[in-house]
PQR file with spaces between the fields and no chain letter, atoms N, CA, C, O and H, PARSE charges and radii, in Angstrom:
ATOM       1  N    UNK     1     -27.256   17.530   -2.746 -0.4000 1.5000
ATOM       2  CA   UNK     1     -27.060   16.152   -2.333 -0.0000 2.0000
ATOM       3  C    UNK     1     -26.540   15.307   -3.504  0.5500 1.7000
ATOM       4  O    UNK     1     -25.586   14.544   -3.355 -0.5500 1.4000
ATOM       5  N    UNK     2     -27.180   15.456   -4.665 -0.4000 1.5000
ATOM       6  CA   UNK     2     -26.768   14.686   -5.838 -0.0000 2.0000
ATOM       7  C    UNK     2     -25.374   15.093   -6.292  0.5500 1.7000
ATOM       8  O    UNK     2     -24.599   14.260   -6.762 -0.5500 1.4000
ATOM       9  H    UNK     2     -27.955   16.076   -4.786  0.4000 1.0000
ATOM      10  N    UNK     3     -25.054   16.391   -6.150 -0.4000 1.5000
ATOM      11  CA   UNK     3     -23.738   16.890   -6.551 -0.0000 2.0000
ATOM      12  C    UNK     3     -22.647   16.265   -5.688  0.5500 1.7000
ATOM      13  O    UNK     3     -21.592   15.896   -6.205 -0.5500 1.4000
ATOM      14  H    UNK     3     -25.683   17.068   -5.768  0.4000 1.0000
ATOM      15  N    UNK     4     -22.881   16.142   -4.393 -0.4000 1.5000
ATOM      16  CA   UNK     4     -21.914   15.532   -3.488 -0.0000 2.0000
ATOM      17  C    UNK     4     -21.714   14.057   -3.839  0.5500 1.7000
ATOM      18  O    UNK     4     -20.583   13.570   -3.833 -0.5500 1.4000
ATOM      19  H    UNK     4     -23.738   16.442   -3.973  0.4000 1.0000
ATOM      20  N    UNK     5     -22.783   13.354   -4.141 -0.4000 1.5000
ATOM      21  CA   UNK     5     -22.696   11.945   -4.533 -0.0000 2.0000
ATOM      22  C    UNK     5     -21.906   11.801   -5.833  0.5500 1.7000
ATOM      23  O    UNK     5     -21.086   10.893   -5.970 -0.5500 1.4000
ATOM      24  H    UNK     5     -23.701   13.750   -4.146  0.4000 1.0000
ATOM      25  N    UNK     6     -22.154   12.693   -6.776 -0.4000 1.5000
ATOM      26  CA   UNK     6     -21.463   12.648   -8.055 -0.0000 2.0000
ATOM      27  C    UNK     6     -19.962   12.903   -7.881  0.5500 1.7000
ATOM      28  O    UNK     6     -19.142   12.259   -8.536 -0.5500 1.4000
ATOM      29  H    UNK     6     -22.820   13.430   -6.665  0.4000 1.0000
ATOM      30  N    UNK     7     -19.609   13.828   -7.012 -0.4000 1.5000
ATOM      31  CA   UNK     7     -18.194   14.095   -6.737 -0.0000 2.0000
ATOM      32  C    UNK     7     -17.528   12.901   -6.063  0.5500 1.7000
ATOM      33  O    UNK     7     -16.383   12.570   -6.370 -0.5500 1.4000
ATOM      34  H    UNK     7     -20.275   14.351   -6.480  0.4000 1.0000
ATOM      35  N    UNK     8     -18.232   12.264   -5.160 -0.4000 1.5000
ATOM      36  CA   UNK     8     -17.681   11.089   -4.477 -0.0000 2.0000
ATOM      37  C    UNK     8     -17.451    9.946   -5.461  0.5500 1.7000
ATOM      38  O    UNK     8     -16.429    9.263   -5.393 -0.5500 1.4000
ATOM      39  H    UNK     8     -19.162   12.532   -4.910  0.4000 1.0000
ATOM      40  N    UNK     9     -18.389    9.737   -6.366 -0.4000 1.5000
ATOM      41  CA   UNK     9     -18.237    8.684   -7.370 -0.0000 2.0000
ATOM      42  C    UNK     9     -17.077    9.015   -8.303  0.5500 1.7000
ATOM      43  O    UNK     9     -16.294    8.133   -8.656 -0.5500 1.4000
ATOM      44  H    UNK     9     -19.219   10.291   -6.421  0.4000 1.0000
ATOM      45  N    UNK    10     -16.962   10.266   -8.700 -0.4000 1.5000
ATOM      46  CA   UNK    10     -15.865   10.684   -9.567 -0.0000 2.0000
ATOM      47  C    UNK    10     -14.517   10.481   -8.871  0.5500 1.7000
ATOM      48  O    UNK    10     -13.571    9.991   -9.489 -0.5500 1.4000
ATOM      49  H    UNK    10     -17.598   10.983   -8.413  0.4000 1.0000
ATOM      50  N    UNK    11     -14.421   10.848   -7.607 -0.4000 1.5000
ATOM      51  CA   UNK    11     -13.182   10.657   -6.849 -0.0000 2.0000
ATOM      52  C    UNK    11     -12.824    9.183   -6.705  0.5500 1.7000
ATOM      53  O    UNK    11     -11.657    8.809   -6.823 -0.5500 1.4000
ATOM      54  H    UNK    11     -15.189   11.246   -7.105  0.4000 1.0000
ATOM      55  N    UNK    12     -13.825    8.348   -6.451 -0.4000 1.5000
ATOM      56  CA   UNK    12     -13.578    6.912   -6.336 -0.0000 2.0000
ATOM      57  C    UNK    12     -13.128    6.327   -7.674  0.5500 1.7000
ATOM      58  O    UNK    12     -12.281    5.434   -7.703 -0.5500 1.4000
ATOM      59  H    UNK    12     -14.773    8.651   -6.356  0.4000 1.0000
ATOM      60  N    UNK    13     -13.685    6.819   -8.774 -0.4000 1.5000
ATOM      61  CA   UNK    13     -13.295    6.334  -10.096 -0.0000 2.0000
ATOM      62  C    UNK    13     -11.854    6.725  -10.404  0.5500 1.7000
ATOM      63  O    UNK    13     -11.094    5.915  -10.935 -0.5500 1.4000
ATOM      64  H    UNK    13     -14.373    7.544   -8.750  0.4000 1.0000
ATOM      65  N    UNK    14     -11.472    7.950  -10.079 -0.4000 1.5000
ATOM      66  CA   UNK    14     -10.088    8.392  -10.284 -0.0000 2.0000
ATOM      67  C    UNK    14      -9.136    7.548   -9.440  0.5500 1.7000
ATOM      68  O    UNK    14      -8.081    7.137   -9.922 -0.5500 1.4000
ATOM      69  H    UNK    14     -12.090    8.608   -9.648  0.4000 1.0000
ATOM      70  N    UNK    15      -9.496    7.291   -8.199 -0.4000 1.5000
ATOM      71  CA   UNK    15      -8.644    6.477   -7.328 -0.0000 2.0000
ATOM      72  C    UNK    15      -8.513    5.053   -7.861  0.5500 1.7000
ATOM      73  O    UNK    15      -7.429    4.473   -7.811 -0.5500 1.4000
ATOM      74  H    UNK    15     -10.353    7.625   -7.808  0.4000 1.0000
ATOM      75  N    UNK    16      -9.596    4.488   -8.367 -0.4000 1.5000
ATOM      76  CA   UNK    16      -9.556    3.135   -8.917 -0.0000 2.0000
ATOM      77  C    UNK    16      -8.703    3.070  -10.173  0.5500 1.7000
ATOM      78  O    UNK    16      -7.952    2.113  -10.362 -0.5500 1.4000
ATOM      79  H    UNK    16     -10.477    4.959   -8.408  0.4000 1.0000
ATOM      80  N    UNK    17      -8.810    4.075  -11.032 -0.4000 1.5000
ATOM      81  CA   UNK    17      -7.993    4.096  -12.245 -0.0000 2.0000
ATOM      82  C    UNK    17      -6.510    4.248  -11.903  0.5500 1.7000
ATOM      83  O    UNK    17      -5.664    3.593  -12.511 -0.5500 1.4000
ATOM      84  H    UNK    17      -9.420    4.852  -10.879  0.4000 1.0000
ATOM      85  N    UNK    18      -6.192    5.101  -10.940 -0.4000 1.5000
ATOM      86  CA   UNK    18      -4.808    5.278  -10.513 -0.0000 2.0000
ATOM      87  C    UNK    18      -4.252    3.983   -9.937  0.5500 1.7000
ATOM      88  O    UNK    18      -3.127    3.592  -10.249 -0.5500 1.4000
ATOM      89  H    UNK    18      -6.879    5.634  -10.445  0.4000 1.0000
ATOM      90  N    UNK    19      -5.040    3.316   -9.096 -0.4000 1.5000
ATOM      91  CA   UNK    19      -4.598    2.049   -8.517 -0.0000 2.0000
ATOM      92  C    UNK    19      -4.393    0.992   -9.591  0.5500 1.7000
ATOM      93  O    UNK    19      -3.445    0.211   -9.516 -0.5500 1.4000
ATOM      94  H    UNK    19      -5.954    3.633   -8.843  0.4000 1.0000
ATOM      95  N    UNK    20      -5.273    0.956  -10.591 -0.4000 1.5000
ATOM      96  CA   UNK    20      -5.133   -0.023  -11.671 -0.0000 2.0000
ATOM      97  C    UNK    20      -3.882    0.246  -12.497  0.5500 1.7000
ATOM      98  O    UNK    20      -3.176   -0.691  -12.869 -0.5500 1.4000
ATOM      99  H    UNK    20      -6.044    1.591  -10.652  0.4000 1.0000
ATOM     100  N    UNK    21      -3.603    1.499  -12.784 -0.4000 1.5000
ATOM     101  CA   UNK    21      -2.406    1.843  -13.562 -0.0000 2.0000
ATOM     102  C    UNK    21      -1.146    1.485  -12.779  0.5500 1.7000
ATOM     103  O    UNK    21      -0.201    0.930  -13.339 -0.5500 1.4000
ATOM     104  H    UNK    21      -4.177    2.260  -12.482  0.4000 1.0000
ATOM     105  N    UNK    22      -1.133    1.799  -11.498 -0.4000 1.5000
ATOM     106  CA   UNK    22       0.031    1.457  -10.688 -0.0000 2.0000
ATOM     107  C    UNK    22       0.179   -0.054  -10.553  0.5500 1.7000
ATOM     108  O    UNK    22       1.296   -0.568  -10.501 -0.5500 1.4000
ATOM     109  H    UNK    22      -1.901    2.250  -11.044  0.4000 1.0000
ATOM     110  N    UNK    23      -0.924   -0.754  -10.498 -0.4000 1.5000
ATOM     111  CA   UNK    23      -0.889   -2.220  -10.393 -0.0000 2.0000
ATOM     112  C    UNK    23      -0.330   -2.847  -11.669  0.5500 1.7000
ATOM     113  O    UNK    23       0.438   -3.807  -11.612 -0.5500 1.4000
ATOM     114  H    UNK    23      -1.832   -0.336  -10.540  0.4000 1.0000
ATOM     115  N    UNK    24      -0.717   -2.301  -12.813 -0.4000 1.5000
ATOM     116  CA   UNK    24      -0.286   -2.858  -14.091 -0.0000 2.0000
ATOM     117  C    UNK    24       1.170   -2.501  -14.385  0.5500 1.7000
ATOM     118  O    UNK    24       1.962   -3.369  -14.752 -0.5500 1.4000
ATOM     119  H    UNK    24      -1.342   -1.521  -12.860  0.4000 1.0000
ATOM     120  N    UNK    25       1.519   -1.234  -14.225 -0.4000 1.5000
ATOM     121  CA   UNK    25       2.843   -0.761  -14.632 -0.0000 2.0000
ATOM     122  C    UNK    25       3.815   -0.604  -13.473  0.5500 1.7000
ATOM     123  O    UNK    25       4.960   -0.208  -13.690 -0.5500 1.4000
ATOM     124  H    UNK    25       0.876   -0.529  -13.927  0.4000 1.0000
ATOM     125  N    UNK    26       3.401   -0.896  -12.274 -0.4000 1.5000
ATOM     126  CA   UNK    26       4.239   -0.629  -11.108 -0.0000 2.0000
ATOM     127  C    UNK    26       5.229   -1.716  -10.770  0.5500 1.7000
ATOM     128  O    UNK    26       5.946   -1.577   -9.780 -0.5500 1.4000
ATOM     129  H    UNK    26       2.471   -1.217  -12.098  0.4000 1.0000
ATOM     130  N    UNK    27       5.312   -2.781  -11.523 -0.4000 1.5000
ATOM     131  CA   UNK    27       6.250   -3.849  -11.212 -0.0000 2.0000
ATOM     132  C    UNK    27       5.590   -4.916  -10.365  0.5500 1.7000
ATOM     133  O    UNK    27       4.366   -4.962  -10.242 -0.5500 1.4000
ATOM     134  H    UNK    27       4.729   -2.894  -12.328  0.4000 1.0000
ATOM     135  N    UNK    28       6.418   -5.776   -9.779 -0.4000 1.5000
ATOM     136  CA   UNK    28       5.877   -6.910   -9.031 -0.0000 2.0000
ATOM     137  C    UNK    28       5.582   -6.589   -7.572  0.5500 1.7000
ATOM     138  O    UNK    28       4.985   -7.407   -6.872 -0.5500 1.4000
ATOM     139  H    UNK    28       7.412   -5.739   -9.879  0.4000 1.0000
ATOM     140  N    UNK    29       5.979   -5.443   -7.113 -0.4000 1.5000
ATOM     141  CA   UNK    29       5.658   -5.041   -5.745 -0.0000 2.0000
ATOM     142  C    UNK    29       6.632   -5.559   -4.701  0.5500 1.7000
ATOM     143  O    UNK    29       6.485   -5.246   -3.519 -0.5500 1.4000
ATOM     144  H    UNK    29       6.464   -4.778   -7.682  0.4000 1.0000
ATOM     145  N    UNK    30       7.622   -6.343   -5.105 -0.4000 1.5000
ATOM     146  CA   UNK    30       8.603   -6.853   -4.148 -0.0000 2.0000
ATOM     147  C    UNK    30       9.721   -5.835   -3.979  0.5500 1.7000
ATOM     148  O    UNK    30      10.094   -5.156   -4.935 -0.5500 1.4000
ATOM     149  H    UNK    30       7.741   -6.598   -6.065  0.4000 1.0000
ATOM     150  N    UNK    31      10.254   -5.728   -2.775 -0.4000 1.5000
ATOM     151  CA   UNK    31      11.378   -4.808   -2.574 -0.0000 2.0000
ATOM     152  C    UNK    31      12.621   -5.322   -3.288  0.5500 1.7000
ATOM     153  O    UNK    31      12.718   -6.520   -3.553 -0.5500 1.4000
ATOM     154  H    UNK    31       9.951   -6.280   -1.998  0.4000 1.0000
ATOM     155  N    UNK    32      13.568   -4.456   -3.605 -0.4000 1.5000
ATOM     156  CA   UNK    32      14.775   -4.901   -4.295 -0.0000 2.0000
ATOM     157  C    UNK    32      15.554   -5.917   -3.456  0.5500 1.7000
ATOM     158  O    UNK    32      15.656   -5.779   -2.238 -0.5500 1.4000
ATOM     159  H    UNK    32      13.489   -3.483   -3.390  0.4000 1.0000
ATOM     160  N    UNK    33      16.091   -6.919   -4.107 -0.4000 1.5000
ATOM     161  CA   UNK    33      16.848   -7.958   -3.409 -0.0000 2.0000
ATOM     162  C    UNK    33      18.339   -7.658   -3.377  0.5500 1.7000
ATOM     163  O    UNK    33      19.075   -8.259   -2.594 -0.5500 1.4000
ATOM     164  H    UNK    33      16.008   -7.032   -5.097  0.4000 1.0000
ATOM     165  N    UNK    34      18.793   -6.734   -4.220 -0.4000 1.5000
ATOM     166  CA   UNK    34      20.207   -6.363   -4.262 -0.0000 2.0000
ATOM     167  C    UNK    34      20.334   -4.873   -3.982  0.5500 1.7000
ATOM     168  O    UNK    34      19.347   -4.138   -3.966 -0.5500 1.4000
ATOM     169  H    UNK    34      18.195   -6.246   -4.856  0.4000 1.0000
ATOM     170  N    UNK    35      21.554   -4.455   -3.764 -0.4000 1.5000
ATOM     171  CA   UNK    35      21.787   -3.031   -3.549 -0.0000 2.0000
ATOM     172  C    UNK    35      21.594   -2.666   -2.093  0.5500 1.7000
ATOM     173  O    UNK    35      22.032   -3.390   -1.199 -0.5500 1.4000
ATOM     174  H    UNK    35      22.356   -5.052   -3.777  0.4000 1.0000
ATOM     175  N    UNK    36      20.955   -1.570   -1.863 -0.4000 1.5000
ATOM     176  CA   UNK    36      20.720   -1.127   -0.497 -0.0000 2.0000
ATOM     177  C    UNK    36      21.675   -0.008   -0.122  0.5500 1.7000
ATOM     178  O    UNK    36      22.213    0.690   -0.982 -0.5500 1.4000
ATOM     179  H    UNK    36      20.600   -0.982   -2.589  0.4000 1.0000
ATOM     180  N    UNK    37      21.874    0.148    1.171 -0.4000 1.5000
ATOM     181  CA   UNK    37      22.714    1.218    1.674 -0.0000 2.0000
ATOM     182  C    UNK    37      24.175    0.882    1.472  0.5500 1.7000
ATOM     183  O    UNK    37      24.581   -0.274    1.587 -0.5500 1.4000
ATOM     184  H    UNK    37      21.438   -0.419    1.870  0.4000 1.0000
ATOM     185  N    UNK    38      24.951    1.886    1.174 -0.4000 1.5000
ATOM     186  CA   UNK    38      26.398    1.729    1.093 -0.0000 2.0000
ATOM     187  C    UNK    38      27.034    3.005    1.617  0.5500 1.7000
ATOM     188  O    UNK    38      26.412    4.067    1.649 -0.5500 1.4000
ATOM     189  H    UNK    38      24.621    2.825    1.081  0.4000 1.0000
ATOM     190  N    UNK    39      28.283    2.875    2.024 -0.4000 1.5000
ATOM     191  CA   UNK    39      29.005    4.035    2.540 -0.0000 2.0000
ATOM     192  C    UNK    39      29.342    4.976    1.390  0.5500 1.7000
ATOM     193  O    UNK    39      29.748    4.538    0.313 -0.5500 1.4000
ATOM     194  H    UNK    39      28.788    2.013    1.997  0.4000 1.0000
ATOM     195  N    UNK    40      29.169    6.272    1.629 -0.4000 1.5000
ATOM     196  CA   UNK    40      29.469    7.270    0.607 -0.0000 2.0000
ATOM     197  C    UNK    40      30.906    7.722    0.771  0.5500 1.7000
ATOM     198  O    UNK    40      31.338    8.113    1.855 -0.5500 1.4000
ATOM     199  H    UNK    40      28.839    6.628    2.504  0.4000 1.0000
ATOM     200  N    UNK    41      31.636    7.661   -0.333 -0.4000 1.5000
ATOM     201  CA   UNK    41      33.024    8.121   -0.343 -0.0000 2.0000
ATOM     202  C    UNK    41      33.020    9.650   -0.475  0.5500 1.7000
ATOM     203  O    UNK    41      32.306   10.177   -1.329 -0.5500 1.4000
ATOM     204  H    UNK    41      31.286    7.344   -1.214  0.4000 1.0000
ATOM     205  N    UNK    42      33.783   10.370    0.332 -0.4000 1.5000
ATOM     206  CA   UNK    42      33.789   11.839    0.234 -0.0000 2.0000
ATOM     207  C    UNK    42      34.177   12.355   -1.148  0.5500 1.7000
ATOM     208  O    UNK    42      33.799   13.468   -1.515 -0.5500 1.4000
ATOM     209  H    UNK    42      34.363    9.942    1.026  0.4000 1.0000
ATOM     210  N    UNK    43      34.924   11.567   -1.921 -0.4000 1.5000
ATOM     211  CA   UNK    43      35.297   12.024   -3.256 -0.0000 2.0000
ATOM     212  C    UNK    43      34.102   12.027   -4.213  0.5500 1.7000
ATOM     213  O    UNK    43      34.157   12.665   -5.264 -0.5500 1.4000
ATOM     214  H    UNK    43      35.231   10.663   -1.623  0.4000 1.0000
ATOM     215  N    UNK    44      33.023   11.320   -3.860 -0.4000 1.5000
ATOM     216  CA   UNK    44      31.820   11.300   -4.699 -0.0000 2.0000
ATOM     217  C    UNK    44      30.971   12.560   -4.523  0.5500 1.7000
ATOM     218  O    UNK    44      30.129   12.869   -5.366 -0.5500 1.4000
ATOM     219  H    UNK    44      32.978   10.801   -3.007  0.4000 1.0000
ATOM     220  N    UNK    45      31.194   13.273   -3.440 -0.4000 1.5000
ATOM     221  CA   UNK    45      30.380   14.451   -3.150 -0.0000 2.0000
ATOM     222  C    UNK    45      30.976   15.672   -3.828  0.5500 1.7000
ATOM     223  O    UNK    45      32.187   15.888   -3.789 -0.5500 1.4000
ATOM     224  H    UNK    45      31.879   13.021   -2.756  0.4000 1.0000
ATOM     225  N    UNK    46      30.130   16.456   -4.439 -0.4000 1.5000
ATOM     226  CA   UNK    46      30.561   17.702   -5.079 -0.0000 2.0000
ATOM     227  C    UNK    46      29.856   18.856   -4.380  0.5500 1.7000
ATOM     228  O    UNK    46      28.635   18.838   -4.221 -0.5500 1.4000
ATOM     229  H    UNK    46      29.146   16.281   -4.470  0.4000 1.0000
ATOM     230  N    UNK    47      30.618   19.852   -3.964 -0.4000 1.5000
ATOM     231  CA   UNK    47      29.973   20.998   -3.301 -0.0000 2.0000
ATOM     232  C    UNK    47      29.095   21.773   -4.298  0.5500 1.7000
ATOM     233  O    UNK    47      29.401   21.861   -5.487 -0.5500 1.4000
ATOM     234  H    UNK    47      31.609   19.867   -4.092  0.4000 1.0000
ATOM     235  N    UNK    48      28.025   22.315   -3.785 -0.4000 1.5000
ATOM     236  CA   UNK    48      27.099   23.113   -4.601 -0.0000 2.0000
ATOM     237  C    UNK    48      27.560   24.568   -4.533  0.5500 1.7000
ATOM     238  O    UNK    48      27.683   25.143   -3.452 -0.5500 1.4000
ATOM     239  H    UNK    48      27.776   22.243   -2.819  0.4000 1.0000
ATOM     240  N    UNK    49      27.811   25.147   -5.697 -0.4000 1.5000
ATOM     241  CA   UNK    49      28.212   26.554   -5.753 -0.0000 2.0000
ATOM     242  C    UNK    49      26.981   27.408   -5.972  0.5500 1.7000
ATOM     243  O    UNK    49      26.217   27.188   -6.912 -0.5500 1.4000
ATOM     244  H    UNK    49      27.711   24.680   -6.575  0.4000 1.0000
ATOM     245  N    UNK    50      26.793   28.389   -5.091 -0.4000 1.5000
ATOM     246  CA   UNK    50      25.692   29.321   -5.193 -0.0000 2.0000
ATOM     247  C    UNK    50      26.258   30.662   -5.619  0.5500 1.7000
ATOM     248  O    UNK    50      27.070   31.253   -4.907 -0.5500 1.4000
ATOM     249  H    UNK    50      27.413   28.568   -4.327  0.4000 1.0000
ATOM     250  N    UNK    51      25.835   31.140   -6.768 -0.4000 1.5000
ATOM     251  CA   UNK    51      26.352   32.426   -7.277 -0.0000 2.0000
ATOM     252  C    UNK    51      25.529   33.571   -6.807  0.5500 1.7000
ATOM     253  O    UNK    51      25.822   34.719   -7.140 -0.5500 1.4000
ATOM     254  H    UNK    51      25.175   30.660   -7.345  0.4000 1.0000
């Protein structure tokens, strides 16, 4: 019983640390305001050669 509780606390701590790191270093959270989808020119595509 205690082992299960300890694992749950450890998992919650890892999740909290990951969320904090992403919150600090992840940017402002807003989607990009420029760019987006554009048409791909066939000359930009290079075929993949499989040897």
